[in-house]
LUMPA-256424 format. One record per residue (C-alpha): residue number from 1; residue in three letters; chain; x negated, y, z negated. Coordinates in steps of 0.02 Angstrom, whole numbers. Each point is the difference from the previous one (the first is absolute). Last residue first. Layout:
ATOM; NUM; ALA; A; X; Y; Z
...
This chain:
ATOM; 293; ARG; A; -945; 1241; 252
ATOM; 292; ILE; A; -38; -102; -156
ATOM; 291; VAL; A; 141; -112; -62
ATOM; 290; THR; A; -8; -61; -179
ATOM; 289; VAL; A; -7; -182; -59
ATOM; 288; HIS; A; 2; -51; -183
ATOM; 287; TYR; A; -56; -159; -86
ATOM; 286; GLY; A; 57; -115; -139
ATOM; 285; THR; A; -29; -80; -170
ATOM; 284; VAL; A; 101; -56; -149
ATOM; 283; TYR; A; -34; -148; -116
ATOM; 282; GLU; A; 133; -69; -116
ATOM; 281; THR; A; 18; -78; -172
ATOM; 280; GLY; A; 113; -134; -72
ATOM; 279; PRO; A; -134; -133; -7
ATOM; 278; ALA; A; -175; 75; 5
ATOM; 277; ILE; A; -84; 68; 156
ATOM; 276; THR; A; -156; -55; 95
ATOM; 275; ILE; A; -53; 93; 158
ATOM; 274; ALA; A; -134; -61; 122
ATOM; 273; TYR; A; -132; 131; 44
ATOM; 272; LYS; A; -133; -131; 44
ATOM; 271; LYS; A; 69; -176; -5
ATOM; 270; SER; A; -61; -103; -148
ATOM; 269; LYS; A; 169; 7; -86
ATOM; 268; ALA; A; 81; -94; 143
ATOM; 267; ASP; A; -119; -148; -17
ATOM; 266; THR; A; -37; -69; 175
ATOM; 265; THR; A; -187; 17; -25
ATOM; 264; GLU; A; -115; 132; 75
ATOM; 263; ASP; A; -152; -25; 113
ATOM; 262; VAL; A; 80; 31; 171
ATOM; 261; ASP; A; 84; 152; -75
ATOM; 260; ALA; A; 189; -1; 11
ATOM; 259; PRO; A; 79; 153; 78
ATOM; 258; LEU; A; 22; 140; -127
ATOM; 257; GLY; A; 128; 46; -132
ATOM; 256; ASN; A; 89; 162; -41
ATOM; 255; TRP; A; 10; 54; 181
ATOM; 254; PRO; A; 43; 150; 108
ATOM; 253; GLU; A; 2; -51; 184
ATOM; 252; LEU; A; -13; 132; 136
ATOM; 251; CYS; A; 38; -97; 158
ATOM; 250; LEU; A; -52; 74; 167
ATOM; 249; PHE; A; 96; -1; 163
ATOM; 248; PRO; A; -18; 2; 190
ATOM; 247; ALA; A; -86; -170; 15
ATOM; 246; THR; A; -158; -6; 106
ATOM; 245; MET; A; -38; -179; -45
ATOM; 244; HIS; A; -159; -87; -56
ATOM; 243; ASP; A; 54; 2; -182
ATOM; 242; PRO; A; 178; 49; -44
ATOM; 241; THR; A; 11; 168; -93
ATOM; 240; TRP; A; -43; 15; -182
ATOM; 239; LEU; A; -53; 118; -139
ATOM; 238; GLY; A; 17; -64; -179
ATOM; 237; LEU; A; 5; 124; -143
ATOM; 236; ALA; A; -50; -48; -176
ATOM; 235; ASP; A; 48; 30; -182
ATOM; 234; PHE; A; 179; 59; 20
ATOM; 233; SER; A; 90; 128; -109
ATOM; 232; GLY; A; -58; 152; 98
ATOM; 231; PHE; A; 60; -56; 171
ATOM; 230; ASP; A; 25; 161; 99
ATOM; 229; PHE; A; 8; -10; 190
ATOM; 228; ARG; A; 2; 164; 97
ATOM; 227; ILE; A; 64; -19; 177
ATOM; 226; GLY; A; -41; 51; 177
ATOM; 225; ARG; A; -3; 143; 125
ATOM; 224; GLY; A; -157; 107; 22
ATOM; 223; SER; A; 23; -11; 188
ATOM; 222; ARG; A; -167; -61; 68
ATOM; 221; ARG; A; -85; -60; -161
ATOM; 220; SER; A; 154; -105; -34
ATOM; 219; ILE; A; 23; -18; -188
ATOM; 218; LEU; A; 10; -137; -132
ATOM; 217; ASN; A; -22; 94; -165
ATOM; 216; VAL; A; -61; -92; -155
ATOM; 215; SER; A; 38; 5; -186
ATOM; 214; LYS; A; -56; -102; -149
ATOM; 213; VAL; A; -127; 125; -68
ATOM; 212; PRO; A; -165; -61; -75
ATOM; 211; LEU; A; 5; -150; 118
ATOM; 210; ASN; A; -76; -153; -82
ATOM; 209; GLU; A; 55; -122; 136
ATOM; 208; VAL; A; 28; 2; 188
ATOM; 207; ILE; A; 36; -165; 87
ATOM; 206; MET; A; -30; -21; 187
ATOM; 205; ALA; A; 99; -136; 86
ATOM; 204; ASP; A; -46; -136; 125
ATOM; 203; ASN; A; -168; -41; 78
ATOM; 202; ASP; A; 22; 106; 159
ATOM; 201; PHE; A; 86; 138; -99
ATOM; 200; ASP; A; -137; 130; 12
ATOM; 199; THR; A; -5; -36; 187
ATOM; 198; TYR; A; 167; 86; 23
ATOM; 197; LYS; A; -73; 166; -57
ATOM; 196; LEU; A; 95; 126; -106
ATOM; 195; PRO; A; -100; 149; -58
ATOM; 194; LEU; A; -31; -12; -189
ATOM; 193; GLU; A; -19; 172; -78
ATOM; 192; ASN; A; -45; 35; -182
ATOM; 191; THR; A; -187; 0; 33
ATOM; 190; GLY; A; -165; -41; -85
ATOM; 189; ARG; A; 22; -188; 16
ATOM; 188; LEU; A; 173; -33; 67
ATOM; 187; ARG; A; -51; -110; 149
ATOM; 186; ASP; A; -125; -97; -106
ATOM; 185; CYS; A; 88; -169; 14
ATOM; 184; LYS; A; -57; -123; -133
ATOM; 183; PRO; A; -101; -148; 66
ATOM; 182; VAL; A; 87; -170; 13
ATOM; 181; SER; A; -85; -124; -117
ATOM; 180; SER; A; 112; 60; -142
ATOM; 179; ASP; A; 149; -80; 88
ATOM; 178; MET; A; 180; 56; -24
ATOM; 177; PHE; A; 119; -104; 103
ATOM; 176; GLY; A; 109; 22; 155
ATOM; 175; ASN; A; -120; -83; 122
ATOM; 174; LYS; A; -133; 122; -60
ATOM; 173; THR; A; 53; 155; -95
ATOM; 172; VAL; A; -94; 163; 19
ATOM; 171; SER; A; -32; 95; -161
ATOM; 170; VAL; A; -2; 189; -19
ATOM; 169; THR; A; -63; 72; -164
ATOM; 168; CYS; A; 40; 171; -72
ATOM; 167; GLY; A; -134; 113; -72
ATOM; 166; ASP; A; 71; 162; 68
ATOM; 165; ALA; A; 154; -35; 105
ATOM; 164; ASP; A; 101; 153; -54
ATOM; 163; SER; A; 161; 57; 85
ATOM; 162; PHE; A; -29; -132; 133
ATOM; 161; TYR; A; 19; 48; 183
ATOM; 160; LEU; A; 42; -149; 111
ATOM; 159; SER; A; -32; 42; 181
ATOM; 158; TYR; A; 99; -13; 161
ATOM; 157; ASP; A; -57; 17; 182
ATOM; 156; GLU; A; -51; -183; -6
ATOM; 155; PHE; A; 182; -55; -2
ATOM; 154; GLY; A; 44; 104; 152
ATOM; 153; GLY; A; 38; 181; 40
ATOM; 152; ASP; A; 119; 97; -114
ATOM; 151; GLU; A; 88; 76; 151
ATOM; 150; GLU; A; 69; -170; 45
ATOM; 149; THR; A; 94; -14; -165
ATOM; 148; LEU; A; -24; -88; -167
ATOM; 147; PRO; A; -166; -78; 46
ATOM; 146; VAL; A; -22; -100; -106
ATOM; 145; ASN; A; 170; -60; -65
ATOM; 144; PHE; A; -6; -40; -184
ATOM; 143; GLY; A; -1; -173; -81
ATOM; 142; PRO; A; 47; -20; -183
ATOM; 141; HIS; A; -83; -143; -96
ATOM; 140; GLY; A; 41; 31; -184
ATOM; 139; GLY; A; -69; -82; -154
ATOM; 138; ILE; A; 30; -101; -157
ATOM; 137; CYS; A; -106; -131; -87
ATOM; 136; PHE; A; 62; -115; -137
ATOM; 135; THR; A; -26; -62; -177
ATOM; 134; MET; A; 149; -34; -114
ATOM; 133; GLU; A; 4; -19; -190
ATOM; 132; ASN; A; 117; -139; -53
ATOM; 131; LYS; A; 184; 3; -47
ATOM; 130; ASP; A; 48; 61; 174
ATOM; 129; LEU; A; 95; 154; 56
ATOM; 128; ASN; A; -162; 92; 42
ATOM; 127; LYS; A; 53; 153; 98
ATOM; 126; VAL; A; -85; 66; 157
ATOM; 125; VAL; A; 51; 174; 59
ATOM; 124; PHE; A; -60; 58; 171
ATOM; 123; ARG; A; 23; 181; 53
ATOM; 122; VAL; A; -8; 72; 176
ATOM; 121; ASP; A; 23; 186; 30
ATOM; 120; PHE; A; 39; 77; 169
ATOM; 119; GLY; A; -49; 142; 115
ATOM; 118; ASP; A; 41; 176; 57
ATOM; 117; GLU; A; 185; 19; -41
ATOM; 116; LEU; A; -13; -132; -135
ATOM; 115; LEU; A; 61; -180; 4
ATOM; 114; THR; A; -9; -100; -162
ATOM; 113; TYR; A; -37; -186; 10
ATOM; 112; GLU; A; 1; -115; -152
ATOM; 111; ALA; A; -61; -180; 10
ATOM; 110; ALA; A; 45; -106; -152
ATOM; 109; LEU; A; -85; -164; -47
ATOM; 108; SER; A; 80; -94; -144
ATOM; 107; TYR; A; -84; -150; -79
ATOM; 106; CYS; A; 21; -175; -71
ATOM; 105; PHE; A; -169; -82; 11
ATOM; 104; PRO; A; -81; -156; 72
ATOM; 103; PHE; A; -59; 76; 166
ATOM; 102; MET; A; -4; -125; 143
ATOM; 101; ARG; A; 127; -132; -55
ATOM; 100; LEU; A; 91; 137; -95
ATOM; 99; THR; A; 23; 93; 164
ATOM; 98; GLU; A; 104; -142; 73
ATOM; 97; ASP; A; 109; -24; -154
ATOM; 96; THR; A; 37; 185; 11
ATOM; 95; GLU; A; -79; 154; -79
ATOM; 94; ARG; A; 71; 173; 19
ATOM; 93; GLN; A; 15; 128; 140
ATOM; 92; GLU; A; 48; 183; -10
ATOM; 91; LEU; A; 40; 144; 116
ATOM; 90; ILE; A; 16; 184; -46
ATOM; 89; VAL; A; 58; 125; 131
ATOM; 88; LYS; A; -16; 188; 11
ATOM; 87; ASN; A; 47; 141; 120
ATOM; 86; LYS; A; 189; -15; 21
ATOM; 85; SER; A; 21; -110; -154
ATOM; 84; MET; A; -21; -185; -36
ATOM; 83; TYR; A; -40; -99; -157
ATOM; 82; VAL; A; -16; -186; -41
ATOM; 81; VAL; A; -18; -65; 178
ATOM; 80; GLU; A; -57; -181; 8
ATOM; 79; PHE; A; -166; -54; 73
ATOM; 78; GLU; A; -23; -148; 118
ATOM; 77; ARG; A; -162; -97; 4
ATOM; 76; ASP; A; -146; -13; 120
ATOM; 75; LYS; A; -92; 157; -58
ATOM; 74; ALA; A; 15; -56; -182
ATOM; 73; PHE; A; -96; -161; 36
ATOM; 72; GLY; A; -183; 40; -26
ATOM; 71; HIS; A; -120; 97; 111
ATOM; 70; LYS; A; -71; -164; 68
ATOM; 69; PRO; A; 102; -146; -61
ATOM; 68; MET; A; -14; -70; -178
ATOM; 67; PRO; A; -2; -182; -53
ATOM; 66; TYR; A; -10; -22; -190
ATOM; 65; GLU; A; -150; -52; -104
ATOM; 64; VAL; A; 20; -36; -186
ATOM; 63; GLY; A; -130; 65; -124
ATOM; 62; GLY; A; 119; 121; -84
ATOM; 61; HIS; A; 38; 79; 167
ATOM; 60; ALA; A; -98; -50; 155
ATOM; 59; MET; A; 27; 75; 173
ATOM; 58; LYS; A; -21; -103; 158
ATOM; 57; GLY; A; -32; 21; 186
ATOM; 56; ASP; A; -181; -56; -22
ATOM; 55; LYS; A; -37; 166; -88
ATOM; 54; PRO; A; 143; 120; 31
ATOM; 53; SER; A; 6; 99; 163
ATOM; 52; CYS; A; 67; 178; 1
ATOM; 51; CYS; A; 81; 80; -152
ATOM; 50; VAL; A; 85; -119; -121
ATOM; 49; PRO; A; 165; 2; -96
ATOM; 48; PHE; A; 58; 94; 102
ATOM; 47; LEU; A; -49; 99; 157
ATOM; 46; ILE; A; 145; 105; 64
ATOM; 45; PRO; A; 6; 0; 189
ATOM; 44; ALA; A; -5; 161; 103
ATOM; 43; GLN; A; 19; -39; 185
ATOM; 42; GLY; A; -40; -179; 48
ATOM; 41; ASP; A; 9; -71; 177
ATOM; 40; TRP; A; -184; 32; 35
ATOM; 39; TYR; A; -82; 34; 170
ATOM; 38; GLU; A; 100; -92; 134
ATOM; 37; PRO; A; 142; -8; -126
ATOM; 36; LEU; A; 39; 187; 5
ATOM; 35; GLY; A; 40; 41; -181
ATOM; 34; GLN; A; 71; 177; 7
ATOM; 33; TRP; A; -143; 90; -87
ATOM; 32; VAL; A; 70; 140; -108
ATOM; 31; TYR; A; -20; 183; 50
ATOM; 30; GLU; A; 142; 19; 124
ATOM; 29; ILE; A; 7; 180; 65
ATOM; 28; GLY; A; 166; 91; 26
ATOM; 27; ASP; A; -43; 140; -121
ATOM; 26; HIS; A; -27; -133; -134
ATOM; 25; ILE; A; 44; -183; 25
ATOM; 24; PHE; A; -45; -132; -129
ATOM; 23; SER; A; 38; -180; 45
ATOM; 22; VAL; A; -28; -175; -70
ATOM; 21; LEU; A; -4; 31; -188
ATOM; 20; GLU; A; -14; -169; -83
ATOM; 19; GLY; A; 105; -108; -117
ATOM; 18; GLY; A; -63; -161; 80
ATOM; 17; GLN; A; 168; -29; 83
ATOM; 16; SER; A; 105; 142; -72
ATOM; 15; ARG; A; -63; 121; 133
ATOM; 14; VAL; A; -26; 186; -31
ATOM; 13; VAL; A; 29; 130; 135
ATOM; 12; ALA; A; -56; 181; -9
ATOM; 11; THR; A; 67; 166; 63
ATOM; 10; THR; A; -57; 182; 0
ATOM; 9; LYS; A; 115; 134; 69
ATOM; 8; GLY; A; 61; 50; -173
ATOM; 7; ASN; A; -35; -146; -115
ATOM; 6; GLN; A; 68; -165; 65
ATOM; 5; LEU; A; -14; -182; -49
ATOM; 4; LYS; A; 61; -147; 104
ATOM; 3; PHE; A; 16; -174; -77
ATOM; 2; LEU; A; -27; -154; 107
ATOM; 1; MET; A; 60; -176; -41
């Protein structure tokens, strides 16, 4: 089911399957990647309870291993509407017998979308409804059209401008995993600008950590048009477009949790940036998108 939001002349569409925002149109321009299957049929999946590839396709809780697909299972499940207004919708999913075979906890995952005149807010609320403490990862995977219009040039006419990249680290994943044998990328050493180059994604994703300010602008150097992406409550930012393709989009992926390291175990608590919350408590995070024109 699709739910349309409106704020002035700006519109957005949220889909109950996966609970994701699949359209954001401002001044007649579509900003969200539309999922062309020849490149990537996703759009903006919610990553829960794991970000990226788990070790050996498994996650262990309390010493017991459970099967876990890449990016978790929330993106493949239906969400139910719990609140709806003209410019806001809140969707929720809870555990089922199927999820309990992969993630042995009772939980609530809510995705809240608020449409603004010049952007949108995304808020994730994870509640532990179980009797045991719960460890998980949570993240976003929104894809944005690059370029937005013909006058913006092409993909490589865009740059990422970080508010402050001093001292950050940029890792390059290999076959979807973290690997200390792969040298760190030095593209942000001494600069806050990262010009987009398709060859930077030949191995897979780039992962930016230790940013002093969790904010980045994705802007066409030709037109000055783009977006500001704020993700202050996340630990890392993944950057991805399909390798060895010239796909017209870039994913900005805020994560609490990283792809498995080739040397780590399957234990959920060993994952970098994983979240653990007590029974009856909740964890809230999110990101904000603002149009730049």
